[in-house]
N, C-alpha and C positions, 0 to 999 in steps of 0.2 A: 850829609844824609843822602842815601840813594833812594830814588823813587822808581818803582817798577809797576807796570800795568798788566803784565802777563804772568801766568803761572810759570812758564818755562824759564823766563829770565830771573824770576824770583828764586826758583829752585836752583838754577845754575849758580847764582851768586852764593846762596846759603850753603850749597855743597862745597864751595871753595873755602868756606869758613868752618868746616867740620873740625871738631876738637874744641871749639869755643862754646862756653855755656850760653844758651840762647833763651832770653825771656821774651814773651809775646803778649801784646795787648790788642785784642780784637775790638774794633769800634765801628760805629756807623757814622763817624764824623760829627760835625757841629760840636767840636771839642770844647771842654771847659776844664776848670781846675781839678775836678774829680778825675777826669781822664789823665790829666798831666801827672797827678799824684801816682796813678798806676804806673805810668812810664818811669817816673822817678824811682819808684820801688823796684821796678824791673832793672833799672840802670844800676842800682845799688847791689843787686844780687846776681848780676850776669855780666859776662864779657861783651855780649852783643844783644841789642834790643831791636825787635821788629814790632811794627804796629800795622794793622790793616784798617782801611776805611772802605766800607762796603755797605750801602743801604740795601739790606737783604729783602727783596720783595716778598718772598714766600713766608715771612713771619708776620706780615701785616694782614689783619683781618679787615681793616677799614681802608678802602682805596684812597679816601681823602687824607688819611694819616700818612700814607706813603707819598702822596703827591705833595703834601705840605711839609714833609720832613726837611729841615733846613740842610742845605748843601753849600759848603764854603771851603772847597779844597785848598785854595791858596793860603787862606788864613790858617787852616788846620795844619798845613805843612810847615808854616812859619812857627807855629806854637810847638810843634814836635821837634823842630831843630833846636829850639831854645832849651829843651830839657834833655837833649842828648840822644834822641832816637837815631839809630843807625840805618834802618831799612823801613821804608813806607811802601806797603803793597796796596795799590788802588785799582782793583780790577773793575771792569764794567759787568753788567748782568750776563752778557753773552759769553764772557770769559769764564765766569763761575758756573753758568748753567747752559752749556752748549746744547744740551738735550733737556727736555722736561724732567724734573726730579720726581721720582715715584717712591722713594724710601719712606717707610713708615716705622717709627719707633714706638715702643711701649715703655714709658717711664714710670709705669705703675701709679700708685696713689698720688705721687708728687704733682703730676700734671693734671689731675682731675679737680683741683680746688683753686680758688682765688683766680689768679691770672689764667690758669688753664681752663677754668669754667667760663670765665668772662670772654676769653679769646680763643675759641676752638681752633686747633691746628697751629697755634702760635709757637708752642714749644717744639713741635715737630720741625717747623721751619728753622728754629734756633738750633736744634740738634743737627740738622743737615748742614747748615752753613758752618757751624763750629767744627764739625768733623772734617769737612772739606778744608777749612783753614788750617787745622792741625796737621792734616796730611801734606799740605803745601809747605808750611813753615817748619814743621817738625821741632817744636820748641821743647826744652826740658821743663820750663815753667810757663804757665799762662795766668794772667792777672785779671780779676773781675771785681767790680764793686759790690758791696753788700746792700746797696739800695735796691738792686734787683736780686733780692735774696732767693726768691723762688727760682729764678733763672740760674743762679749759682748752684742751687741744689740739683736742678735738672742736668747741668753740665757735669757735675760730679757723678751723677748716675750714668750719664753717657760714657764717661771715662771708665767707670766700673764695668758697665755692660760690654764695652768693646775692648776692654783690657788695654787701653791706650797708655803709653809710657810717658805721660805728661803730668806734672804736679800742678793741681789747681790751687791758686793762692787767692783767698778772699781778702778784700781790703775794706777798711771802714768807710762808711758813707761820708762824703765830703759835703759840707753845708755852707750856705751863705751865712754872713754874720747874724742874720735874723732867724736862722734855723732851717730855712727852706733847703731841702735836699737838692744839690746841683743836678740839673737835667737839661738835655738839649731842648726839651719841650718848653722849658721856662721862658725862652725867648719869644714864644708865641702868646704869652699872657699879655693882656692889656694892663695898663698902669693900675687900674682898680683891682683887677684880679691878682696882680703881683703883690699888691699891698696886703691882701687878706690870705694869700697862699701859705704864709708861715703858721697860720693857725692850725693847720693839719698836724704839723710836728708838735706844736705846743700842746695840743690835746692828747696826742699819743704819749708824749713824754710825761705830762702831768699825771695821767691815770696809771701809767706803767709803774709808777713809784708806789702804788697803793695795793700791791699784791697781798699784803698782810691783812687788809681790811675789806678787800673786794673779792668776790668770786670771779672766775673768767666771764660769766654771763653778765654780772653787774658792771664789770669793767667795760665790757663791750657796749652795753646799753648807755653807760655814762658818756663814752666817747661819741656815740651816735647823737645823743642829746646835745652835747656841746657843739658838735659840728652843725647840727640843724639850726643853731642860733645864728649862723652866718648864711644869709639868703642866697649868696652867690654859689654856695656849695651844693653839689648834687652827688650824694654818696653812691658809689658803685658797690663797695663792700667794706666792712670793718670785720676783721677776723683775728682771733687769738689761736695760734697754732704752735705745735711743737717744732723744734728747730732741726729735726732730722727728716721726717716724712711730710711735714707741713699739714698735719691733720688737726682738725679743731680740738681744742683742749676744753674739757668740761670741768675738770678738777685739777688743781695745781699739782697734786700728788701723782697724777698720771703721766707727767712729763718731766724729763731731766733738764730740759731747757725750753723756753717759750718766748715768742715774740708777738707783738701786736702789729697787724698789717692793715694798711689802708689804701684804697683806690678811690679817688674823689675827682669828679669833673668840676672844672672851673671854666664856664663857657664851653668851648669845644675842645679844651685841653684836659686830658686825663692825667692826673698826677698820682704816683704811687710813693709810698714811704713805709718804713717799719722802724720799730723801736724794740730793743731786747728788754724783756721783763726779768728774766733770770737765766 
């Protein structure tokens, strides 16, 4: 596996590999099996696999979150070697942003709900860094996990708006044996918080099965009530939304597909998850 820290050397090498199919997995490091599954899928579908590790400062609303985001580059690199990554791009902030970034995107209704409402400017920061990474790597396919379903929708909209020639591949959420969605944030949970964290997924999964007997409103209220039974939880939002524009669903007949989304604080750690209803 080759490791590059500058844009020029990354581009130079990838230009020498023109003609090979290239799959790309952008990450912020602190890798887990969910990330590695994305790399494995990219490995199956492409002749060359590139991964980036870059903790993108402009997508963090909370400076404390940015400061505490786990960084373990050597361990990450060893994990990537084990699953057949060919190229690891690990730039620093000055390499990615030599000048202050002023681009503003309009992703429409997708960015105005849930994570977009809770974290103003977050998706603009995501859009900026993903566009820059696509320009540097120039992959044919890019792989993203569905745990961050709204981010995936925003990136698809970015590709559509800019007419980028990259195929976005969404991959199933990877979970711990107890159901907790794998996330780099999980390592910040205390033992007590980690023990109760799977209850988020359990509640979503339980009520998502009852579409035939519950309205969207009653499903949402039932999940809120269930999670309120755990005193360590502080709910940011529970939302039932369509799977295209992520707008709230008030009647099942109004959507061709829907998911239930959750953002829940456990101590200072904010966990997100989602479960498809239909």
